[in-house]
Structure formats: C-alpha cells, structure tokens
TORKOL-4160 file (C-alpha; in steps of 0.2 Angstrom, whole numbers, padded with zeros to 4 digits, m for minus):
380
<pt num="1" X="0294" Y="0422" Z="0839"/>
<pt num="2" X="0283" Y="0408" Z="0848"/>
<pt num="3" X="0275" Y="0394" Z="0835"/>
<pt num="4" X="0259" Y="0389" Z="0845"/>
<pt num="5" X="0245" Y="0378" Z="0836"/>
<pt num="6" X="0229" Y="0380" Z="0842"/>
<pt num="7" X="0219" Y="0367" Z="0855"/>
<pt num="8" X="0206" Y="0365" Z="0840"/>
<pt num="9" X="0216" Y="0363" Z="0827"/>
<pt num="10" X="0224" Y="0350" Z="0834"/>
<pt num="11" X="0210" Y="0341" Z="0840"/>
<pt num="12" X="0199" Y="0344" Z="0824"/>
<pt num="13" X="0212" Y="0329" Z="0816"/>
<pt num="14" X="0203" Y="0316" Z="0827"/>
<pt num="15" X="0184" Y="0313" Z="0829"/>
<pt num="16" X="0186" Y="0314" Z="0848"/>
<pt num="17" X="0171" Y="0324" Z="0856"/>
<pt num="18" X="0184" Y="0341" Z="0865"/>
<pt num="19" X="0183" Y="0358" Z="0870"/>
<pt num="20" X="0180" Y="0367" Z="0857"/>
<pt num="21" X="0192" Y="0382" Z="0866"/>
<pt num="22" X="0209" Y="0380" Z="0872"/>
<pt num="23" X="0210" Y="0375" Z="0888"/>
<pt num="24" X="0211" Y="0387" Z="0904"/>
<pt num="25" X="0218" Y="0378" Z="0920"/>
<pt num="26" X="0216" Y="0386" Z="0938"/>
<pt num="27" X="0206" Y="0175" Z="0840"/>
<pt num="28" X="0213" Y="0158" Z="0845"/>
<pt num="29" X="0228" Y="0157" Z="0837"/>
<pt num="30" X="0244" Y="0162" Z="0843"/>
<pt num="31" X="0252" Y="0162" Z="0827"/>
<pt num="32" X="0263" Y="0149" Z="0828"/>
<pt num="33" X="0275" Y="0159" Z="0839"/>
<pt num="34" X="0273" Y="0150" Z="0855"/>
<pt num="35" X="0283" Y="0135" Z="0850"/>
<pt num="36" X="0297" Y="0146" Z="0842"/>
<pt num="37" X="0298" Y="0155" Z="0857"/>
<pt num="38" X="0299" Y="0141" Z="0871"/>
<pt num="39" X="0318" Y="0139" Z="0866"/>
<pt num="40" X="0321" Y="0156" Z="0875"/>
<pt num="41" X="0328" Y="0159" Z="0892"/>
<pt num="42" X="0314" Y="0162" Z="0906"/>
<pt num="43" X="0315" Y="0174" Z="0918"/>
<pt num="44" X="0305" Y="0181" Z="0932"/>
<pt num="45" X="0291" Y="0193" Z="0928"/>
<pt num="46" X="0298" Y="0210" Z="0928"/>
<pt num="47" X="0286" Y="0223" Z="0934"/>
<pt num="48" X="0289" Y="0242" Z="0939"/>
<pt num="49" X="0291" Y="0246" Z="0955"/>
<pt num="50" X="0278" Y="0256" Z="0965"/>
<pt num="51" X="0275" Y="0275" Z="0963"/>
<pt num="52" X="0262" Y="0287" Z="0968"/>
<pt num="53" X="0251" Y="0280" Z="0955"/>
<pt num="54" X="0248" Y="0265" Z="0962"/>
<pt num="55" X="0255" Y="0248" Z="0962"/>
<pt num="56" X="0261" Y="0240" Z="0945"/>
<pt num="57" X="0254" Y="0225" Z="0938"/>
<pt num="58" X="0261" Y="0220" Z="0921"/>
<pt num="59" X="0262" Y="0232" Z="0907"/>
<pt num="60" X="0251" Y="0244" Z="0920"/>
<pt num="61" X="0246" Y="0253" Z="0903"/>
<pt num="62" X="0227" Y="0261" Z="0902"/>
<pt num="63" X="0225" Y="0248" Z="0889"/>
<pt num="64" X="0226" Y="0230" Z="0892"/>
<pt num="65" X="0230" Y="0221" Z="0874"/>
<pt num="66" X="0217" Y="0207" Z="0875"/>
<pt num="67" X="0218" Y="0200" Z="0858"/>
<pt num="68" X="0231" Y="0185" Z="0853"/>
<pt num="69" X="0244" Y="0195" Z="0846"/>
<pt num="70" X="0243" Y="0209" Z="0860"/>
<pt num="71" X="0242" Y="0195" Z="0874"/>
<pt num="72" X="0258" Y="0186" Z="0867"/>
<pt num="73" X="0269" Y="0203" Z="0864"/>
<pt num="74" X="0264" Y="0209" Z="0882"/>
<pt num="75" X="0272" Y="0193" Z="0888"/>
<pt num="76" X="0288" Y="0195" Z="0878"/>
<pt num="77" X="0291" Y="0212" Z="0882"/>
<pt num="78" X="0289" Y="0207" Z="0902"/>
<pt num="79" X="0298" Y="0191" Z="0901"/>
<pt num="80" X="0310" Y="0192" Z="0886"/>
<pt num="81" X="0312" Y="0209" Z="0880"/>
<pt num="82" X="0328" Y="0206" Z="0870"/>
<pt num="83" X="0316" Y="0195" Z="0856"/>
<pt num="84" X="0302" Y="0209" Z="0856"/>
<pt num="85" X="0309" Y="0218" Z="0839"/>
<pt num="86" X="0309" Y="0198" Z="0830"/>
<pt num="87" X="0293" Y="0192" Z="0835"/>
<pt num="88" X="0283" Y="0208" Z="0834"/>
<pt num="89" X="0289" Y="0207" Z="0815"/>
<pt num="90" X="0284" Y="0190" Z="0815"/>
<pt num="91" X="0265" Y="0194" Z="0825"/>
<pt num="92" X="0264" Y="0205" Z="0810"/>
<pt num="93" X="0270" Y="0195" Z="0794"/>
<pt num="94" X="0258" Y="0181" Z="0800"/>
<pt num="95" X="0243" Y="0192" Z="0803"/>
<pt num="96" X="0248" Y="0200" Z="0783"/>
<pt num="97" X="0246" Y="0182" Z="0777"/>
<pt num="98" X="0232" Y="0178" Z="0785"/>
<pt num="99" X="0222" Y="0193" Z="0780"/>
<pt num="100" X="0229" Y="0189" Z="0761"/>
<pt num="101" X="0223" Y="0172" Z="0762"/>
<pt num="102" X="0206" Y="0175" Z="0765"/>
<pt num="103" X="0205" Y="0189" Z="0753"/>
<pt num="104" X="0211" Y="0176" Z="0741"/>
<pt num="105" X="0200" Y="0163" Z="0746"/>
<pt num="106" X="0184" Y="0176" Z="0743"/>
<pt num="107" X="0191" Y="0181" Z="0726"/>
<pt num="108" X="0194" Y="0161" Z="0720"/>
<pt num="109" X="0176" Y="0158" Z="0726"/>
<pt num="110" X="0168" Y="0171" Z="0717"/>
<pt num="111" X="0154" Y="0165" Z="0705"/>
<pt num="112" X="0151" Y="0150" Z="0714"/>
<pt num="113" X="0138" Y="0145" Z="0727"/>
<pt num="114" X="0151" Y="0147" Z="0742"/>
<pt num="115" X="0155" Y="0164" Z="0735"/>
<pt num="116" X="0144" Y="0172" Z="0752"/>
<pt num="117" X="0152" Y="0161" Z="0764"/>
<pt num="118" X="0169" Y="0167" Z="0756"/>
<pt num="119" X="0163" Y="0184" Z="0757"/>
<pt num="120" X="0159" Y="0184" Z="0777"/>
<pt num="121" X="0173" Y="0175" Z="0783"/>
<pt num="122" X="0185" Y="0187" Z="0774"/>
<pt num="123" X="0175" Y="0202" Z="0781"/>
<pt num="124" X="0176" Y="0193" Z="0799"/>
<pt num="125" X="0196" Y="0189" Z="0796"/>
<pt num="126" X="0199" Y="0207" Z="0791"/>
<pt num="127" X="0189" Y="0213" Z="0807"/>
<pt num="128" X="0198" Y="0202" Z="0818"/>
<pt num="129" X="0217" Y="0207" Z="0809"/>
<pt num="130" X="0211" Y="0225" Z="0809"/>
<pt num="131" X="0210" Y="0222" Z="0830"/>
<pt num="132" X="0226" Y="0212" Z="0831"/>
<pt num="133" X="0234" Y="0224" Z="0821"/>
<pt num="134" X="0230" Y="0239" Z="0834"/>
<pt num="135" X="0236" Y="0228" Z="0849"/>
<pt num="136" X="0252" Y="0227" Z="0840"/>
<pt num="137" X="0254" Y="0244" Z="0836"/>
<pt num="138" X="0251" Y="0247" Z="0855"/>
<pt num="139" X="0264" Y="0238" Z="0862"/>
<pt num="140" X="0277" Y="0244" Z="0849"/>
<pt num="141" X="0273" Y="0260" Z="0856"/>
<pt num="142" X="0274" Y="0253" Z="0874"/>
<pt num="143" X="0292" Y="0244" Z="0868"/>
<pt num="144" X="0299" Y="0261" Z="0863"/>
<pt num="145" X="0294" Y="0268" Z="0882"/>
<pt num="146" X="0303" Y="0255" Z="0891"/>
<pt num="147" X="0317" Y="0259" Z="0879"/>
<pt num="148" X="0320" Y="0275" Z="0889"/>
<pt num="149" X="0315" Y="0266" Z="0905"/>
<pt num="150" X="0298" Y="0276" Z="0905"/>
<pt num="151" X="0280" Y="0268" Z="0911"/>
<pt num="152" X="0268" Y="0273" Z="0904"/>
<pt num="153" X="0253" Y="0282" Z="0915"/>
<pt num="154" X="0240" Y="0269" Z="0922"/>
<pt num="155" X="0221" Y="0276" Z="0922"/>
<pt num="156" X="0221" Y="0293" Z="0930"/>
<pt num="157" X="0208" Y="0284" Z="0944"/>
<pt num="158" X="0223" Y="0276" Z="0952"/>
<pt num="159" X="0234" Y="0288" Z="0954"/>
<pt num="160" X="0220" Y="0300" Z="0964"/>
<pt num="161" X="0224" Y="0300" Z="0981"/>
<pt num="162" X="0215" Y="0313" Z="0994"/>
<pt num="163" X="0207" Y="0321" Z="0979"/>
<pt num="164" X="0224" Y="0325" Z="0970"/>
<pt num="165" X="0232" Y="0319" Z="0956"/>
<pt num="166" X="0252" Y="0318" Z="0955"/>
<pt num="167" X="0263" Y="0310" Z="0946"/>
<pt num="168" X="0280" Y="0302" Z="0953"/>
<pt num="169" X="0295" Y="0301" Z="0948"/>
<pt num="170" X="0290" Y="0312" Z="0934"/>
<pt num="171" X="0302" Y="0305" Z="0919"/>
<pt num="172" X="0302" Y="0321" Z="0914"/>
<pt num="173" X="0321" Y="0319" Z="0909"/>
<pt num="174" X="0319" Y="0302" Z="0900"/>
<pt num="175" X="0303" Y="0308" Z="0890"/>
<pt num="176" X="0314" Y="0324" Z="0885"/>
<pt num="177" X="0327" Y="0315" Z="0880"/>
<pt num="178" X="0321" Y="0307" Z="0863"/>
<pt num="179" X="0318" Y="0326" Z="0856"/>
<pt num="180" X="0330" Y="0337" Z="0851"/>
<pt num="181" X="0334" Y="0356" Z="0859"/>
<pt num="182" X="0326" Y="0364" Z="0844"/>
<pt num="183" X="0310" Y="0354" Z="0848"/>
<pt num="184" X="0311" Y="0356" Z="0867"/>
<pt num="185" X="0311" Y="0374" Z="0861"/>
<pt num="186" X="0292" Y="0370" Z="0853"/>
<pt num="187" X="0288" Y="0358" Z="0868"/>
<pt num="188" X="0291" Y="0372" Z="0880"/>
<pt num="189" X="0282" Y="0383" Z="0870"/>
<pt num="190" X="0267" Y="0371" Z="0868"/>
<pt num="191" X="0267" Y="0368" Z="0889"/>
<pt num="192" X="0265" Y="0389" Z="0891"/>
<pt num="193" X="0252" Y="0391" Z="0879"/>
<pt num="194" X="0241" Y="0373" Z="0885"/>
<pt num="195" X="0243" Y="0372" Z="0901"/>
<pt num="196" X="0250" Y="0389" Z="0907"/>
<pt num="197" X="0268" Y="0380" Z="0911"/>
<pt num="198" X="0282" Y="0393" Z="0914"/>
<pt num="199" X="0301" Y="0386" Z="0915"/>
<pt num="200" X="0307" Y="0398" Z="0927"/>
<pt num="201" X="0296" Y="0396" Z="0940"/>
<pt num="202" X="0300" Y="0392" Z="0956"/>
<pt num="203" X="0298" Y="0374" Z="0964"/>
<pt num="204" X="0285" Y="0379" Z="0975"/>
<pt num="205" X="0276" Y="0387" Z="0959"/>
<pt num="206" X="0278" Y="0371" Z="0951"/>
<pt num="207" X="0270" Y="0359" Z="0965"/>
<pt num="208" X="0255" Y="0373" Z="0968"/>
<pt num="209" X="0240" Y="0366" Z="0967"/>
<pt num="210" X="0228" Y="0369" Z="0950"/>
<pt num="211" X="0212" Y="0363" Z="0949"/>
<pt num="212" X="0208" Y="0354" Z="0930"/>
<pt num="213" X="0193" Y="0344" Z="0924"/>
<pt num="214" X="0195" Y="0328" Z="0919"/>
<pt num="215" X="0188" Y="0332" Z="0902"/>
<pt num="216" X="0201" Y="0345" Z="0899"/>
<pt num="217" X="0215" Y="0336" Z="0905"/>
<pt num="218" X="0209" Y="0320" Z="0892"/>
<pt num="219" X="0209" Y="0337" Z="0878"/>
<pt num="220" X="0225" Y="0342" Z="0883"/>
<pt num="221" X="0232" Y="0324" Z="0881"/>
<pt num="222" X="0225" Y="0322" Z="0866"/>
<pt num="223" X="0229" Y="0338" Z="0857"/>
<pt num="224" X="0248" Y="0335" Z="0864"/>
<pt num="225" X="0248" Y="0317" Z="0855"/>
<pt num="226" X="0242" Y="0324" Z="0839"/>
<pt num="227" X="0258" Y="0337" Z="0843"/>
<pt num="228" X="0270" Y="0324" Z="0843"/>
<pt num="229" X="0263" Y="0314" Z="0829"/>
<pt num="230" X="0264" Y="0332" Z="0820"/>
<pt num="231" X="0283" Y="0336" Z="0824"/>
<pt num="232" X="0287" Y="0317" Z="0817"/>
<pt num="233" X="0276" Y="0320" Z="0803"/>
<pt num="234" X="0284" Y="0337" Z="0798"/>
<pt num="235" X="0302" Y="0333" Z="0801"/>
<pt num="236" X="0300" Y="0319" Z="0788"/>
<pt num="237" X="0293" Y="0329" Z="0777"/>
<pt num="238" X="0305" Y="0345" Z="0779"/>
<pt num="239" X="0320" Y="0331" Z="0777"/>
<pt num="240" X="0312" Y="0325" Z="0761"/>
<pt num="241" X="0312" Y="0341" Z="0755"/>
<pt num="242" X="0329" Y="0347" Z="0759"/>
<pt num="243" X="0335" Y="0329" Z="0750"/>
<pt num="244" X="0325" Y="0334" Z="0735"/>
<pt num="245" X="0333" Y="0352" Z="0733"/>
<pt num="246" X="0352" Y="0346" Z="0737"/>
<pt num="247" X="0348" Y="0332" Z="0723"/>
<pt num="248" X="0342" Y="0344" Z="0712"/>
<pt num="249" X="0357" Y="0357" Z="0716"/>
<pt num="250" X="0368" Y="0345" Z="0711"/>
<pt num="251" X="0360" Y="0337" Z="0695"/>
<pt num="252" X="0347" Y="0324" Z="0690"/>
<pt num="253" X="0350" Y="0308" Z="0698"/>
<pt num="254" X="0345" Y="0292" Z="0690"/>
<pt num="255" X="0342" Y="0287" Z="0712"/>
<pt num="256" X="0332" Y="0294" Z="0723"/>
<pt num="257" X="0335" Y="0289" Z="0741"/>
<pt num="258" X="0318" Y="0292" Z="0747"/>
<pt num="259" X="0313" Y="0273" Z="0747"/>
<pt num="260" X="0328" Y="0271" Z="0757"/>
<pt num="261" X="0324" Y="0281" Z="0770"/>
<pt num="262" X="0306" Y="0274" Z="0770"/>
<pt num="263" X="0313" Y="0258" Z="0774"/>
<pt num="264" X="0330" Y="0265" Z="0788"/>
<pt num="265" X="0314" Y="0276" Z="0796"/>
<pt num="266" X="0304" Y="0259" Z="0798"/>
<pt num="267" X="0320" Y="0248" Z="0804"/>
<pt num="268" X="0323" Y="0263" Z="0819"/>
<pt num="269" X="0306" Y="0258" Z="0827"/>
<pt num="270" X="0313" Y="0244" Z="0834"/>
<pt num="271" X="0331" Y="0248" Z="0837"/>
<pt num="272" X="0330" Y="0252" Z="0854"/>
<pt num="273" X="0337" Y="0269" Z="0852"/>
<pt num="274" X="0333" Y="0285" Z="0856"/>
<pt num="275" X="0326" Y="0294" Z="0839"/>
<pt num="276" X="0328" Y="0313" Z="0835"/>
<pt num="277" X="0312" Y="0321" Z="0833"/>
<pt num="278" X="0321" Y="0334" Z="0818"/>
<pt num="279" X="0331" Y="0320" Z="0812"/>
<pt num="280" X="0316" Y="0306" Z="0808"/>
<pt num="281" X="0322" Y="0293" Z="0797"/>
<pt num="282" X="0333" Y="0304" Z="0787"/>
<pt num="283" X="0349" Y="0310" Z="0792"/>
<pt num="284" X="0351" Y="0330" Z="0796"/>
<pt num="285" X="0365" Y="0335" Z="0783"/>
<pt num="286" X="0351" Y="0341" Z="0770"/>
<pt num="287" X="0340" Y="0353" Z="0778"/>
<pt num="288" X="0356" Y="0358" Z="0787"/>
<pt num="289" X="0361" Y="0363" Z="0769"/>
<pt num="290" X="0349" Y="0373" Z="0767"/>
<pt num="291" X="0347" Y="0381" Z="0781"/>
<pt num="292" X="0330" Y="0376" Z="0786"/>
<pt num="293" X="0323" Y="0378" Z="0803"/>
<pt num="294" X="0307" Y="0366" Z="0810"/>
<pt num="295" X="0300" Y="0377" Z="0818"/>
<pt num="296" X="0301" Y="0393" Z="0806"/>
<pt num="297" X="0295" Y="0376" Z="0793"/>
<pt num="298" X="0278" Y="0374" Z="0802"/>
<pt num="299" X="0275" Y="0392" Z="0805"/>
<pt num="300" X="0276" Y="0393" Z="0786"/>
<pt num="301" X="0260" Y="0379" Z="0785"/>
<pt num="302" X="0243" Y="0387" Z="0781"/>
<pt num="303" X="0229" Y="0379" Z="0793"/>
<pt num="304" X="0224" Y="0365" Z="0780"/>
<pt num="305" X="0243" Y="0360" Z="0778"/>
<pt num="306" X="0245" Y="0358" Z="0796"/>
<pt num="307" X="0230" Y="0350" Z="0799"/>
<pt num="308" X="0232" Y="0338" Z="0786"/>
<pt num="309" X="0252" Y="0333" Z="0795"/>
<pt num="310" X="0243" Y="0331" Z="0813"/>
<pt num="311" X="0231" Y="0320" Z="0806"/>
<pt num="312" X="0235" Y="0301" Z="0807"/>
<pt num="313" X="0236" Y="0293" Z="0792"/>
<pt num="314" X="0228" Y="0277" Z="0796"/>
<pt num="315" X="0212" Y="0274" Z="0803"/>
<pt num="316" X="0220" Y="0260" Z="0816"/>
<pt num="317" X="0232" Y="0276" Z="0821"/>
<pt num="318" X="0214" Y="0284" Z="0826"/>
<pt num="319" X="0206" Y="0271" Z="0833"/>
<pt num="320" X="0221" Y="0269" Z="0846"/>
<pt num="321" X="0222" Y="0287" Z="0850"/>
<pt num="322" X="0204" Y="0287" Z="0854"/>
<pt num="323" X="0204" Y="0270" Z="0864"/>
<pt num="324" X="0221" Y="0276" Z="0874"/>
<pt num="325" X="0212" Y="0293" Z="0879"/>
<pt num="326" X="0197" Y="0284" Z="0886"/>
<pt num="327" X="0205" Y="0271" Z="0893"/>
<pt num="328" X="0216" Y="0283" Z="0903"/>
<pt num="329" X="0205" Y="0294" Z="0910"/>
<pt num="330" X="0188" Y="0286" Z="0909"/>
<pt num="331" X="0180" Y="0280" Z="0923"/>
<pt num="332" X="0184" Y="0263" Z="0931"/>
<pt num="333" X="0168" Y="0256" Z="0928"/>
<pt num="334" X="0159" Y="0262" Z="0913"/>
<pt num="335" X="0175" Y="0268" Z="0904"/>
<pt num="336" X="0164" Y="0285" Z="0902"/>
<pt num="337" X="0173" Y="0302" Z="0902"/>
<pt num="338" X="0164" Y="0314" Z="0916"/>
<pt num="339" X="0166" Y="0331" Z="0911"/>
<pt num="340" X="0161" Y="0340" Z="0929"/>
<pt num="341" X="0174" Y="0330" Z="0939"/>
<pt num="342" X="0186" Y="0343" Z="0942"/>
<pt num="343" X="0204" Y="0337" Z="0949"/>
<pt num="344" X="0215" Y="0346" Z="0958"/>
<pt num="345" X="0235" Y="0343" Z="0953"/>
<pt num="346" X="0250" Y="0355" Z="0951"/>
<pt num="347" X="0260" Y="0360" Z="0934"/>
<pt num="348" X="0273" Y="0348" Z="0937"/>
<pt num="349" X="0261" Y="0335" Z="0935"/>
<pt num="350" X="0252" Y="0343" Z="0920"/>
<pt num="351" X="0271" Y="0344" Z="0914"/>
<pt num="352" X="0272" Y="0326" Z="0915"/>
<pt num="353" X="0254" Y="0323" Z="0906"/>
<pt num="354" X="0260" Y="0335" Z="0891"/>
<pt num="355" X="0278" Y="0327" Z="0888"/>
<pt num="356" X="0271" Y="0307" Z="0890"/>
<pt num="357" X="0258" Y="0312" Z="0877"/>
<pt num="358" X="0270" Y="0319" Z="0864"/>
<pt num="359" X="0280" Y="0305" Z="0866"/>
<pt num="360" X="0267" Y="0294" Z="0863"/>
<pt num="361" X="0262" Y="0304" Z="0848"/>
<pt num="362" X="0280" Y="0303" Z="0841"/>
<pt num="363" X="0280" Y="0282" Z="0844"/>
<pt num="364" X="0264" Y="0282" Z="0837"/>
<pt num="365" X="0270" Y="0289" Z="0821"/>
<pt num="366" X="0285" Y="0277" Z="0820"/>
<pt num="367" X="0275" Y="0262" Z="0824"/>
<pt num="368" X="0263" Y="0266" Z="0809"/>
<pt num="369" X="0277" Y="0270" Z="0799"/>
<pt num="370" X="0283" Y="0252" Z="0804"/>
<pt num="371" X="0268" Y="0243" Z="0804"/>
<pt num="372" X="0261" Y="0248" Z="0786"/>
<pt num="373" X="0279" Y="0242" Z="0779"/>
<pt num="374" X="0272" Y="0226" Z="0783"/>
<pt num="375" X="0253" Y="0226" Z="0782"/>
<pt num="376" X="0242" Y="0237" Z="0775"/>
<pt num="377" X="0231" Y="0249" Z="0785"/>
<pt num="378" X="0216" Y="0256" Z="0783"/>
<pt num="379" X="0219" Y="0274" Z="0775"/>
<pt num="380" X="0210" Y="0288" Z="0787"/>
C-alpha cells in the first residue's frame, strides 16, 4: 500500500503561490567574532569544481547571505569549516543577547519621556535580528549539505544550456544517504506521484527529454521541501510517543527524557554526521519495541494533523523557504517567477531537484530546532 501526500496538502502549509493541483509533467556589527576568529589558520578559499551548472563562486547558493551574521558564517564555512559549529553558536548567542538588551532597555524606559524612542529602537533591533537569524539558519543548512559533500543548486538560469536544464553530477547517492531504507521507499513513492519517476526505468528513459514550466518546477520543489520537513517532524513525534508508551509500560517514572531528547537533537545538527531521518534526535529502540512503522504512522493521520506536521513551526523558516524558492527559480534580474516559461529537462534531473528539496526540508527542521534552543523564533 502506497503512502502519497497530495501536492495541494503540502503546498497549503506555505503562503506561496503555486499550482492547486498535482503537477503533470510532459548591520554594521561583527559580533565581536572577527577578532576571536583571527587566531585560526587561514587557508585558500574553498570553491566547488565547475559543473554543468556553470562555474561556482563562493557558496554559489541561490541566496547570498548579506547580513553581518550571514557574511561572516559564509567566510567561516568556506575557509575554516571545522570552526563553523562553535562560531555559529556564538553568533546566535550574540543575537539573542542583543535582542534581549534592547527589550530590557525598552521596558526600563516605560513611562519616561524616552519610552517612544527606546520602543522604536527595540522594534528595529528585533527586525534586524530576525533577518540575521534567517541567514544563520540558511548557513546551518549549507553546512549540513557540505557535510555530505553536496553543493546546493544555484539559480536554475545558470544551469540551462541550449534551452535544456540538466544537473550533473547528480549526487543522488549522497542525498539519499541521509535517509533510512524505510524513508527512501517513501521518497520513491513521492517521486512517482509528483514527477512520474520510475525506479526500474532504463537509462534512456531516465535521461529522455520532458518539459515542465518553471512555475510547476518551483511548486514541485516547495512541496518536496515540506515533505522532508514532514518526515522529520513525524519521526520525532513517533519516537516520543513510543518513549511515552514504553515508560508507561515499565511504570511511572519521575524523569521523562523528553528534554534530553530535544537537546540531543539540537546538538546533532552541527555534529557533522549524517542523521537518520527515522530516528531524529532519539533512539530507534522505543518505536521498534512498539512495532510501529513511520509510513503506517503517517497514513493514520487525518488531513489536519498531516498539514500541521508539514507546516514550519516558525515564521523565520517559512520566510526562508519562500526566499530560497524565489531565488532558485526566479528571473535573473527581477527575481519574479514566470509561470509560462517551459523548460526542457530529464527525469534524472527532476529526481535531483526532488532529492535536494527533501534534504533541504530535513536540514531546515534540524536548523530550526537548533536555533530555537538559543534564540526565540516567531511562532508561525
């Protein structure tokens, strides 16, 4: 029995304009870290090798982080990746302190002649910190892609030659390596339902030319990002339910390891190791003991619960998905998405798009969990 989530169900989790039906394809601060970082041994700038998507420059991601936090962490990731986890945490700590200090000054000035000024300063600081935190979350995602030796796709306009879009090298194995066998089976069903991918098709069929509009491709990518986010969210939910039932069976204990579970998950984001999707932040033992299967567990959800799990918890995560999709598929100059432009591509390249999008959603969930343990994100 297959588990397929409709395109519209996933897309409704984001306020992004997209096709309502399944796609048919034929500040000036440097955080005080620059000085602390100067002790590190400098190395030549690390860039990816040239590929069919053109020459890489820097990270060559669709979004170029331009905030102080984003620019700083970009340099760290490219030049001294081993220091990235430590410095990313310091950046988040600094942002949390900055926002807290501004709010405290605003509260202390309440009722005074300067209250309006401090309120305005606090509003500007909160807005600035939000923008910086979004860039930090994006860099955390980039870091996770680097740990599996995959460079995110640049703007697709850079990948089109002779009116054909092809992605090479595909990096399918690396993108699949972050998932368990069970999840990979679910992803194959997702590929089949969304883009018509057939696992047993011949090489000729996989590289045969098909056509899809840029607008539809954006919808496929966005829905797959949410699918990856859903798998992570549901995995944790299943594991926690399994732990709860296990604890109930062995007797009521005074200590429930849920808080420890969350902290382990947060640390795992920056561990540099691939994380098993079906065992997000927790041991697999509890839900194995319960004999539950992630696919069957998801099939038991009603549409409302399914949409809730696929919906990003923070507004920062929502904006990041919107920004990334817009930058990836938008026009070179205006960034606008032309819905009528048709792109020639292959099923192999479509698979690459979907696998990257699912990985992006999975890494986004991890980054969101890590960041909110340090910085208060805005509820979505």
